N, C-alpha and C positions, 0 to 999 in steps of 0.2 A: 422803748430803749433810752431815748434821750431822758425821761423822767428818771430812769435808774441810774443813768449817769450823774446826773445832778445831785441825786440822793447821795451817792457815793462820794462824791466831791466835798459834800457838806460834812458828811460823817468823818471823811479824812481830815478836812480841816480844823473840826472839833477836836478830834483825837490829838493833832498835832499841837492845838493850843493848849489842851489839858496835859498832855503826857511830854511835851517839849523835847520827843524824840527825833532824832535827825532823820532816820531812814523813813519816818512818817511823811516828813516834808519832802523829802526826796520822791518817794512815791506819789505824793500829791502834785508836786511839780511835772514829775514825768507824764501822769495821767492828763493833766491840763495840757501839756505841750503836744502830746498825741492828738488830743481833742482839736488843737487850734490847726496842726498841720492836716488833719483828715478834713476839717472844715473847709480850709483854704483849697486842698486839692479838689474836693469835690465841687466847689462853686466855680473854682476854674474851668474844670471839665465841662460844666455845664453851659458855660459861656462859649467855649471853644470847640463843642461838638455841633456840626450843622448837618442838616437833612435837605435832600432833594428828592421828589418823587416825579416818576417819568411814566407816562402811559398814554395810550390814544385815547384823546378826550371826547371822541365822537364815534359811537358804535350804533349797530342796529339791535334789535331785539333779539336775544338768544346768542348774540356772539359772545365769545370769551375775549375778556380784557387781560392783559398781561401788566402787571404793575411792579415797576422797578424801585426800590427804595435805596438811596445812597446814604451812608452815614460816614462822616469823615471827621476824625479826631485831629484837629488842628493843633492841638496842644503837645507840649515836650513831654507831658506826664501821661502814663497809660491809663486807660478806662479800664478798671478790673472787672466792674460789671455793669451791665444796663439792661434793663427790660423795656423793650420797644413793643408798643401794641398800636394798632390802629382800628378805630371803629368803623364799621360798615352800615351803609344805609339799608333799608327794608326792601328795595328794589332789586338787590343783587344775591348771588348764591351764597357767598362768604358773610359769616356774622361777625367775625373778629380775626384779626391777624396778630400774633404774638410771637415774640423770639428773644431769648436772652443772648447777649452778645458782649465780647471784650474786645478791646482794640489797644494795641501798641501805640506808642507815641507817632503822630503823623500818619497813621493807618487810616485806609478807606476800605470800606466793606459793601458789598451789594447784596440788598435783600430782595427775594423776588416771591410773588403769589399771584395767583388767578381767580378771576372770578367770572361769573356768568350774568350777563345783563338780562334779568328775568323779565322786567316790564320796561315799558318805554317811561320817559320822564326825565327829569333832571335831579341827580343824586350827587351829595358831597361824599367824597372819600375823606375820611380823616375826622377830625384832626388827628395827627401823629404824636404820640407822647413816647419819650424815653425815660423811665424812673431809674435814678442811681443814688448813691449814698457814699458815706465815708467807709474805709476799710473795714473799720472796727463795729461800726453799726451804732455808734455812739449819738449821732446826730439824725434829725428828720431826714427822710428821702426828699431828694431834690428832682425837679422835672424839667426837661426840655422838650421842646413841642414844634411841630410844623403845622400851619393852617392848612385847613380842608381845601381840596381842588373839586371842581363841578366835573360830573361826569354826564354827557348828554347822550341819551339812548333814544334813536330814532324808532318809530313804530314799524311793525314787521311790513317789509314790501315783498310782494308776491310778483314774479314775472308773467305778465299777461300777454296773450297771444293776440292775434288780429281781432279787434274789437269792433270795427266797421260803425265807428260812432258817425253819425249823420253830420253833413256840413253842405252848404250851399254857397260858401265864399269862394270867388272866382279865381284867386291867386293863393298858391300855398307851396308847400315842400312835400306834401305826400302824394306819390303817383295816383291818378284816378283812372278806372278803366274805361269809363265813359267819356268819350272827348267832347264834353260840352264846353269846357274852358280850356284855355291854353295859357301857361305861365312863360312870359317872355323871359325870365330869368333862367329857364332850363331849356336850352336849344339842343335837338336831338338829330338834326341833319338839315338837307336842303333837296328840294325839287325843282322841276321846271315851272315856269310861270304859268298859271291858268287863268282865264278870264273870271273875274270876279275876287280875284286875290287883292288883298290891300297893298298899295304901294309902299306902305310903311315896313312890310315885311320882305322887301326886295333887298337882296344881298349884291350890291353893285360890284365889289371885288370878285366875287364868284362869277358873276354874269359876264364881267369883262374877261376873265381866263378861258370862260368855256365859250363863249361868243353866244350863249343864249341867257334870257332872263332866268334868274334862279330867286327863290324865295325860301326863307327860314322856315323852319318847322319846330315847333316847340311841343314839350311834352304835357300833356293834361294834368292838372294838379288841383287839389284843393286845400284850403287851410282848415287846420282842426283847431283854431283857437277856442280854448275852453274855459269857463270858470266853474271850479268845484265849489259847491255850496255845501258844506257840511253842518247837518243839524245837530248838535249835542245837548239840546234840551231833553232832560230825563222824561218828560211827559211824552214825548215823541215815541217812546220805546215801550215795550211790555215792561210792566212794573217789576214783575219777578226777575227778570234777566236784563236789565236796562244796562248794567255796567259792562257785561259780555258784548252786547249787542252795539253799544258805544265803541268799545275797543275795536271790533269787528268794522265798524263803520269808519274809524280812523285809519285801520289798516286798508281798507278799501280806497280811500281817499289817497294815501300815501301811493298805493301801488297804481291808480289811475294816473296821477301825476307823473311818476316814474316812467309809465307808457308812453305818454304824450312828450316827454322831454327826449325820450328815445326815438320818436317819430319826428323830431325836430320842429314841434309845434309849442306854440304860446299856451301857457297854463297858468292861471290864478287860483287863489285859495280864499273863500269867505266862510267863516264860521262864526256861529253864536255863543260858542264856548268861552269860558272864563281863562284868563292867562294870569296867575298869580305873579309872573314876572314882570309884567307890563305896569307901566305907571297908571294906566286908568284900570286895571284889572281886567280889561277885555281884550279877546285876541284881535290884532290888528289885521286888516285885509292885506292881501297880498295881490296885486293887480297882475294880470297876465303878462307874462314875459317869456322868452325863450332861453334855452341854455342850462347847463349843470349848476351854476350859481342859483339860479331861480329855483331848480329841486332842492337844493340845501336849504333854502329859506324857508320853503314850504315844509320839509321834513323838521326843521328846528321849531317851527310854530306847533306842527302836530305832537312834537315830542312834549312841548309845554303846556297844551290845550287840556283843559278839564271839562267835565259835564256840569249842567247847571239847571235850576229850577227856574231862574229870573229871566232868562232871555228867550222869547218865543221867536221862531224863524220867520215869520212873515215880515216884520220890518226889516230885516236884513235883506231879504228877497226884493223887496220893492226899492231899497234903497240903492243896491248894487247892480241889480240886473240892467238899470238903464246905463251904466258905465261899459257894458259889454259891446262891443263892435256888432254890427250888424254881419249875420252870417255865423257868429259864434255859437258853441255847444254849451247850452247850461247844464250841468250835472248837478242833480239833487240827490246827496246821500242822506238818508233819514231811515227812521223806523217806522214810518207812515206818512200818508197824505191826507189831508183833511179836504173838504169841499172848497173853504176860501181860499187854499193854496192851490188848488187846481185851476181856479179863476184866475189867480197870479201868474201860472205857468202858462194858462192859455193866452192871456194878454201878451206874456214873454214871446210866445211863438208867432202871434199876430205881428210883433214888432221886429220880426226877422231873426228871432232865436230857434234854435233847435234844442229840444229837451229830451233829456235822459234821466229816469229815475232809477236809483239804486237803494232798493229797500233791504235793511239789515236786520236780523234778528227774527223772532217770532212776530208775525203781523196778523192779528185777529182779522180784519177785513182784505186779507191778500187779493182773493179771487175779484172782489168788487174793484180795488185800486187797479189791477191789471186790466180789468175788462174795461173801465173808463180811460185808462192810458191807451188801450189800444183803440178806441173810439177817436180820441183826440191826436191820433199818430204821434204819441209820445214812445220813446223805446223804454222799457220797463225791465229791470232785472230784480231778482230776490236771492239774498244770500243769507243763509239760516245760519251757517257754520263757518269755522274758518276753513274747512276742508272744501265748502262751496265756492270760496274765492280761489283756491288752488287749482280747482276744477274749471272754474272760468277762465283762470289763466292758461290752462292747458288746452282749452277748447280751439 
């Protein structure tokens, strides 16, 4: 349309020069005036229309995200038409959002759409663009835009039941049925003094009020401080289904971390996967700590991490297992366990760690691994599909 306008103007100008007719000059002046007014109008609107995107930027896999777009015309001129469209990443259910709007002077409108987070990861919503132009269509279309926003999709978390993970650390927050250790931070009552009771357990105030020596009773407990070692080397999984098995392993690690935090235990995450958002390109270790904030750190790492060919699991096991406290539980989530890895796990057990193996996906030598784990007194679980993780959680 712009080239047609200029051809028309040149033609009218040539006709006006040769004919010297007044109405031709008038028509030429009118056409140029309309063009200038329209261009000024459109350019002003592009500068004065603002956008805002509001949504929950952290969600779990399969959750629905409601995105609200605010479009505000801050100009005293009306926006006759504007075509708003926002591109979508591949990991969500919606491919494109598009809508045509018109706004009166100083008017604000809200546009809403919903999408489903289909895969874990970090995705960019947008950029948002609004295309508009002059009233007559003489000038090229103009664009106003809003930069993209990150959507972090955490992996699927399954609520797990009582896992009975092993631990022999004497102090903790999880009630233990066999009264081998008692936690002085968890008093449950008092009783009369008996020969052999420690003097440090005497409750002098209760003894004075009752006239008899009283000792404090504490609830037996264990600590389940755990380090989750997530193996994301593709060579550790069945070649035909390594992607699905890796995603299952990530979901299992997230579910285990969630369960441990719910039990008020310390949990950390160590993985050999790559993190494209990290400066080094490698996923950073998350040392064991307690609390909801720790779980969010782990889930965010699991949202970003990706499988790799380059990083074997053995160096990570040897490097990080020495940082776990005595009595901690070392949980290996992988697609298989080779002989040298068994030797490393055995060394970790002898240094005071409890070993749990969670195998994910199709494991060709499953029976051999389970047999050896039983001989070495390692707990060993196998998750073939996502349904097995749900059934594990329901057990």
